[in-house]
C-alpha distance (Angstrom), angle and dihedral (degrees) to the residues before:
residue distance angle dihedral
M1 . . .
P2 3.71 . .
I3 3.83 127.5 .
I4 3.85 116.6 -134.1
N5 3.81 113.9 -151.2
L6 3.76 124.5 -161.4
Q7 3.86 133.7 162.3
H8 3.75 139.2 -157.0
M9 3.81 138.0 -176.8
I10 3.71 117.9 -122.7
T11 3.83 128.5 -168.8
L12 3.80 125.4 -162.6
N13 3.70 113.3 -163.5
S14 3.82 109.6 -171.1
T15 3.85 90.5 -172.1
G16 3.79 91.6 62.0
W17 3.79 93.3 53.1
L18 3.78 90.6 51.2
E19 3.68 92.0 49.6
G20 3.76 96.2 56.4
G21 3.83 102.1 -67.0
N22 3.86 117.5 159.6
P23 3.87 111.8 -113.8
E24 3.69 90.5 -159.1
K25 3.85 94.7 58.7
A26 3.76 116.5 100.3
V27 3.81 118.0 -113.6
A28 3.76 89.1 -148.9
E29 3.73 136.7 11.8
G30 3.80 135.3 173.5
H31 3.75 146.1 149.3
I32 3.79 131.7 -104.7
D33 3.78 127.9 -150.0
L34 3.86 107.5 -166.6
A35 3.79 92.6 -173.4
L36 3.92 92.1 57.1
E37 3.86 91.3 44.6
L38 3.85 91.9 50.2
S39 3.87 89.5 46.1
K40 3.77 85.7 57.6
L41 3.72 93.1 46.2
Y42 3.85 98.1 49.5
G43 3.86 99.5 29.4
K44 3.77 94.2 -124.5
N45 3.78 140.4 92.6
I46 3.74 109.2 -80.3
R47 3.79 104.2 -174.5
Q48 3.75 122.1 -133.6
G49 3.87 96.4 -137.4
Q50 3.66 94.1 88.7
T51 3.86 141.3 93.4
F52 3.90 111.7 -107.8
K53 3.72 119.7 -154.9
V54 3.76 114.1 -145.9
K55 3.72 114.8 -162.0
G56 3.79 101.0 179.0
I57 3.84 147.1 -9.2
Q58 3.83 133.0 -149.4
A59 3.84 128.0 -170.4
S60 3.79 117.8 -172.0
M61 3.83 132.0 172.8
K62 3.79 136.4 -152.9
A63 3.71 131.5 -174.7
A64 3.93 113.5 -88.3
N65 3.84 99.6 -169.8
S66 3.75 140.3 28.5
E67 3.79 95.4 -109.3
Y68 3.81 92.5 69.7
D69 3.72 94.2 131.2
V70 3.87 105.7 148.2
G71 3.80 107.3 12.7
M72 3.73 129.7 -154.4
S73 3.79 144.8 -107.6
T74 3.84 118.5 -131.7
M75 3.77 137.8 -165.0
T76 3.83 114.9 -159.2
R77 3.78 118.3 -158.9
F78 3.78 116.5 -158.0
D79 3.89 115.3 -160.4
Y80 3.84 121.5 -164.4
C81 3.62 141.9 163.1
P82 3.76 114.0 -108.2
S83 3.83 122.4 -127.5
T84 3.73 101.9 -121.4
K85 3.84 133.5 152.7
H86 3.88 90.5 -94.8
T87 3.75 96.7 42.3
R88 3.81 92.0 52.4
Q89 3.68 93.9 42.9
A90 3.97 89.9 50.5
W91 3.79 87.5 53.2
R92 3.87 92.2 50.0
M93 3.75 92.0 47.6
A94 3.78 93.7 53.5
Q95 3.83 97.7 41.5
P96 3.90 97.3 71.2
T97 3.97 91.8 55.1
W98 3.80 90.4 50.1
T99 3.79 94.0 46.4
K100 3.93 92.8 49.9
Q101 3.81 91.8 50.1
K102 3.82 91.5 47.1
Q103 3.71 90.0 52.3
L104 3.84 93.1 47.9
R105 3.81 94.5 44.7
S106 3.81 100.8 36.1
G107 3.72 121.3 120.6
A108 3.87 133.0 -158.4
M109 3.80 107.6 -74.8
F110 3.81 139.6 142.9
G111 3.57 121.7 -114.2
S112 3.70 95.3 21.4
R113 4.01 90.4 152.5
Y114 3.88 87.4 80.3
D115 3.86 90.3 61.2
D116 3.84 98.0 90.6
L117 3.74 131.5 149.6
E118 3.75 108.5 -73.7
Y119 3.77 127.1 175.1
A120 3.86 132.0 -160.1
Y121 3.82 118.1 -133.7
N122 3.85 93.4 -124.6
S123 3.73 142.7 -20.9
D124 3.88 89.1 -80.6
H125 3.83 90.3 57.2
A126 3.80 92.6 48.1
V127 3.83 94.2 58.9
N128 3.78 110.4 103.5
N129 3.88 90.8 -6.5
P130 3.76 108.0 132.0
R131 3.80 94.5 -174.9
V132 3.82 93.2 66.5
S133 3.76 114.2 111.4
T134 3.87 120.3 -127.8
L135 3.71 133.3 -141.6
F136 3.81 130.8 -164.0
Q137 3.95 100.8 -134.8
G138 3.83 90.5 -173.9
G139 3.79 93.5 54.8
L140 3.84 126.7 -115.1
T141 3.78 91.5 -37.2
D142 3.85 89.8 63.2
S143 3.75 110.6 104.2
D144 3.78 97.2 -166.7
A145 3.76 120.9 69.6
D146 3.73 117.6 -144.0
K147 3.85 122.9 -143.1
M148 3.75 115.2 -121.1
V149 3.90 117.4 -123.6
L150 3.75 136.5 171.5
Y151 3.74 100.6 -135.1
G152 3.81 131.1 29.7
N153 3.81 141.7 54.2
S154 3.83 122.5 -50.1
N155 3.73 103.1 -120.4
E156 3.97 123.4 169.7
S157 3.78 90.6 -165.2
D158 3.76 91.4 59.8
N159 3.75 92.9 34.5
I160 3.83 96.0 -121.7
F161 3.81 128.0 141.6
A162 3.84 108.2 -166.1
L163 3.91 115.0 -160.5
S164 3.77 90.5 -156.2
D165 3.75 93.0 54.0
F166 3.78 94.3 41.6
Y167 3.80 90.2 54.5
E168 3.75 97.0 47.8
Q169 3.92 91.5 52.5
L170 3.84 89.5 56.4
K171 3.84 93.8 51.7
R172 3.84 126.9 73.2
P173 3.78 117.2 -113.9
V174 3.68 112.3 -95.4
P175 3.90 109.2 -96.3
P176 3.75 119.6 -138.7
S177 3.91 120.7 -126.9
R178 3.87 112.8 -89.4
Y179 3.77 134.3 -177.4
S180 3.88 111.8 -102.9
A181 3.73 93.8 -122.6
G182 3.72 99.3 48.9
D183 3.85 149.4 6.8
T184 3.71 96.9 -94.0
V185 3.65 111.2 133.6
V186 3.78 114.9 -126.8
K187 3.79 101.5 -179.5
D188 3.81 137.0 -14.8
A189 3.80 120.6 -121.9
K190 3.81 116.6 -89.8
F191 3.90 88.1 -126.4
S192 3.73 137.1 38.5
D193 3.71 104.4 -169.1
Y194 3.84 130.0 48.4
F195 3.89 96.5 -154.4
A196 3.70 107.0 74.5
D197 3.84 120.2 -115.7
Q198 3.69 118.3 -118.2
R199 3.86 115.6 -80.5
Y200 3.86 124.1 -151.6
V201 3.73 142.3 -163.4
S202 3.89 129.2 -163.0
V203 3.68 130.9 -137.6
A204 3.87 121.8 -168.1
S205 3.74 132.0 -154.5
N206 3.76 140.8 157.3
A207 3.66 142.1 -165.9
S208 3.85 107.0 -172.4
A209 3.83 137.2 160.9
G210 3.80 138.4 -169.0
A211 3.79 113.1 -100.1
W212 3.79 116.7 -85.4
Q213 3.87 113.4 -104.1
D214 3.86 111.1 -147.8
S215 3.75 128.0 -150.7
I216 3.78 97.1 14.8
S217 3.84 114.8 175.1
L218 3.72 120.3 -164.7
P219 3.72 114.0 -123.7
W220 3.87 121.5 -98.8
P221 3.87 98.1 -101.4
I222 3.87 87.8 61.2
D223 3.78 107.9 32.9
D224 3.78 123.6 -53.2
T225 3.85 92.4 -167.2
I226 3.87 93.0 72.9
S227 3.72 118.4 85.1
G228 3.87 133.0 155.4
S229 3.89 137.7 108.3
A230 3.66 129.2 -52.2
L231 3.83 135.0 -160.2
G232 3.67 113.5 -130.8
W233 3.82 100.4 -153.0
S234 3.73 143.3 -37.0
N235 3.89 136.9 -144.9
M236 3.84 130.0 -174.3
T237 3.92 122.5 176.9
A238 3.76 126.1 165.3
P239 3.96 108.3 155.5
I240 3.73 117.4 -178.3
T241 3.81 111.8 -111.3
E242 3.79 109.3 -134.4
F243 3.79 113.6 -167.0
P244 3.86 119.6 -136.5
E245 3.77 87.5 -133.8
S246 3.84 124.5 26.1
L247 3.85 116.6 -102.6
Q248 3.86 109.7 -112.8
V249 3.88 100.0 -140.3
L250 3.81 114.2 -170.7
C251 3.81 110.4 -134.2
G252 3.72 91.5 -8.7
L253 3.81 91.8 -90.5
M254 3.85 121.0 144.0
H255 3.78 137.2 167.1
Y256 3.75 124.3 -151.4
N257 3.81 136.7 -161.9
V258 3.76 123.3 -167.2
Y259 3.90 116.3 -150.4
A260 3.74 121.5 -172.6
L261 3.81 140.5 -167.9
P262 3.81 114.8 -127.0
D263 3.80 113.1 -131.7
D264 3.85 99.9 162.6
T265 3.70 122.1 97.0
V266 3.86 127.8 -141.0
F267 3.73 87.9 -95.9
Q268 3.91 93.6 61.7
L269 3.69 131.0 75.0
Q270 3.76 118.2 -109.6
D271 3.92 116.9 -90.3
N272 3.70 122.0 -124.4
A273 3.75 119.6 -160.1
M274 3.76 137.2 176.3
I275 3.83 116.5 -134.6
Y276 3.75 122.8 -155.4
F277 3.69 126.6 -159.2
S278 3.86 123.7 -157.9
I279 3.87 113.5 -169.8
W280 3.70 116.9 -167.2
V281 3.80 108.2 -149.0
E282 3.83 112.7 -163.6
S283 3.76 100.1 -173.4
F284 3.86 144.9 -48.8
K285 3.72 133.9 -138.3
P286 3.81 134.2 -174.4
I287 3.74 122.7 -84.1
G288 3.74 93.8 -147.3
N289 3.83 122.3 85.9
Y290 3.72 118.8 -89.2
N291 3.81 136.9 163.8
R292 3.63 112.7 -113.1
R293 3.77 91.0 -173.6
G294 3.76 93.2 52.7
R295 3.88 89.0 51.4
A296 3.72 95.7 49.5
N297 3.95 89.2 48.8
R298 3.93 92.7 48.9
R299 3.94 87.2 53.0
G300 3.68 91.6 47.9
K301 3.82 99.4 47.9
S302 3.78 116.8 137.2
Y303 3.69 127.5 -174.8
A304 3.76 128.5 -149.2
R305 3.79 127.2 169.5
G306 3.76 94.9 -19.1
K307 3.68 90.8 -53.7
R308 3.91 122.4 114.3
F309 3.77 124.8 -140.2
S310 3.77 131.8 175.1
G311 3.85 114.9 -116.9
R312 3.82 90.0 -107.5
R313 3.73 97.4 52.5
Y314 3.76 91.1 44.6
R315 3.75 91.4 54.7
R316 3.82 88.9 52.4
R317 3.82 93.4 52.8
K318 3.78 89.4 58.5
């Protein structure tokens, strides 16, 4: 059960808030590719076409400059695509088209085994991302390759192929319940889309401190010759959030937004902090269909006098 570690610099400028800043705007955002991070950890190619189980997440902060006088509290929201029947089916339906186009357009190159199907989380994640796979939606006569993303709208002018949009176009609209003898609607369906909307979890942390008190002189009974500045108090918490049930993350792609509470005043310099993410990955398994029974039998094969028996049958013969 590996731990993925990431870090990001965040800056909280209280002046910007007082001059009309939006408190709902994230002070930092980014994307996480668990398959890429695990490949760096193990030194081998971990493919993205899998369901990754995330057991827990931790977000912790530390001061990044000497002017860290008050601190901040943060709430980090992690968005992800849940691995459901329809999201996995959508991946399986798009994968053969990409594979066939890759075989027809592939050139001679070394290390081609590392060129696997890799999605971006959304169009923002696809920008300046060289690892995102491309697809020619118009076929081999299409001259512009479209980047493949999980969420968004498929748009040839923007060169975007969205898996969610692709799957919804292939499915029939959800019909309401009607009486058999008429068109009267009894109830509408409980859902409108087959491809699941993004889910999210939130993790909180803080690294706060009491305001600096400048030019403090100790009273006469102690020593009235000592003066300087003093820190009132400090507090830092960053507990790991362990989920009661592991998050089923499709393709291991996550998007995060960091929101912060401004504690500084206009008379104080802005605080800079470094936020660290620790993501607890429990396991991962392929999205594609595979026969578990067949795999178990292949591991348990036994040979005797030219005849082949599975491990289970061989034990019974004993």
